[in-house]
C-alpha positions, 0 to 999 in steps of 0.5 A: 778828332781822337782824344788822348787819355793818359791813365795815370794810377798804380798798376793794381788799378789798370786791369779793371778799367782797361775795359771798362773805360773804353766801353763808358767813352764809346757809350758816351759818344767819345773818340779817345785812346786810353794809354798809360804812356803819352807825350805830356804835350799830347794828353787831353785829359788825365785819369789820375790816382796818386802814384810815383810816375807823375808828381809834376803836372807842369809839362801837361800844357794841353790837359783840360782837366784831371780826373781823379779815381779817389773820392779823396783828393788831399794827396793831390789838391795841394801839389803846386804843379797842378794848375789844371782843373781837378775833379774828385770821384763821386762814384754811385757804386762807391756810395752804395758800398759805404751805404751798405758798410755803415747801415750794417755796422749801425744795425749791429750796434743798434740791435746789440748783435755782438752779445748774441754772436759771441755768445750769452754763455747759457744765460738767458739774457732777454734784453730788447733793443729800442726801435729805430726811432728811439735811437739817435745817430750823428753822421759827421760829414754831409758830402756825397757819401755822408748824405747817402748814408744819413738818407737811408738811416733816416729812412730806417727810422733812426733819429739822424742828425748830420753835421757839416762845417758849413751850413747845409739844408737837406730835405729830410734831415736835421742838420747842424753845422759849425763848432756849436752844431758839433757840440749839439750833434755829439751830446745826442749821438749813441751812434757816431759816424765819421765821413768827413773829408781829410783836411787840416780843419777836420784832423782830430775831429774826435779828441778827448774833449769831443769824446766826452760829450758823447753819451756814456757808452757811445759807439763809433763807426769810422769809415772816412778818414783815419785823421778824424780821430785822435787814437790815444784819446779814443784808446783812453775813452775806450778804457773808461767805458766813455766809448762802448766800441769803435769800428775803424776802417781807415787809419793814419798808417795803412796797413795798420801796424801789426803792434798797434793796440787796435788789433787787440782791444776787445772793444775795437773792430778793425776792417782793412779799408773795405767800407767802400771802393771805387767801382770801375764800371760806374766810375768809368761812367763818371769819367766819360760824363766829365770828358763829354761835358769838358768837350762841350764847354760845360761845367765839370762834374765834382770840381775841387775847391782847392782852397778847402782842400775838397 
């Protein structure tokens, strides 16, 4: 039987998946028709990113699962009409892109590269950076992306401590959890990487109180979610020197408004949500595998805990 797969996502996503999805499905031995329009009662699986065309999942009575194109599902999971299983995207290409971005900016801070990139103005300022083994890095969030980044930084020799809301044991990493663990990891975090999901519990994880726990002059890298940081508190901490610099890739409002103080702040680097992007080729393989599992009666990959929101 040929399956009907509805691709429901913003128009800009379709060109890269139009070829990648059929190729991945064929390689997985799945007979399927991928379409952008179909009668709801005929749809077996929905490949989805939030869009105005599909906000009510009630008519999709035959649909076995909704397969998100995004790692974050905070805009999908709360939908009361969504009763089908929801799977978030865990894409190897996305993880590799995030790893590259995080390692690049951590190394930038570790080596003090800005001093040389912006010029020493003729001053032979001979400052040797410490070795990685003497630099403490805190990774907040130990999901797939957080683990990938934490492991890579640890392999480079950094003193990595990972924090998650719930206890985790990860080979080769020092892991802490809960409110006490957060205080511990922040007090030692010379460089802090934020890779937590966007939930009510994680909003403003970095606020006036928690920013004050960091070592004086700490650096922040946030490619996770804009809501993880209290913007006013960060700007205040930058002004006092409590935070030395912040690299921010995600924001509460995107694109970041042109009059936002982050743009002009000398100790803020703004990047336009480029840290990690889902790659169609590898993402299509994940989608195809989940459909294969669904048809075989196996447990789907990356099922979302609706109560937790991720």
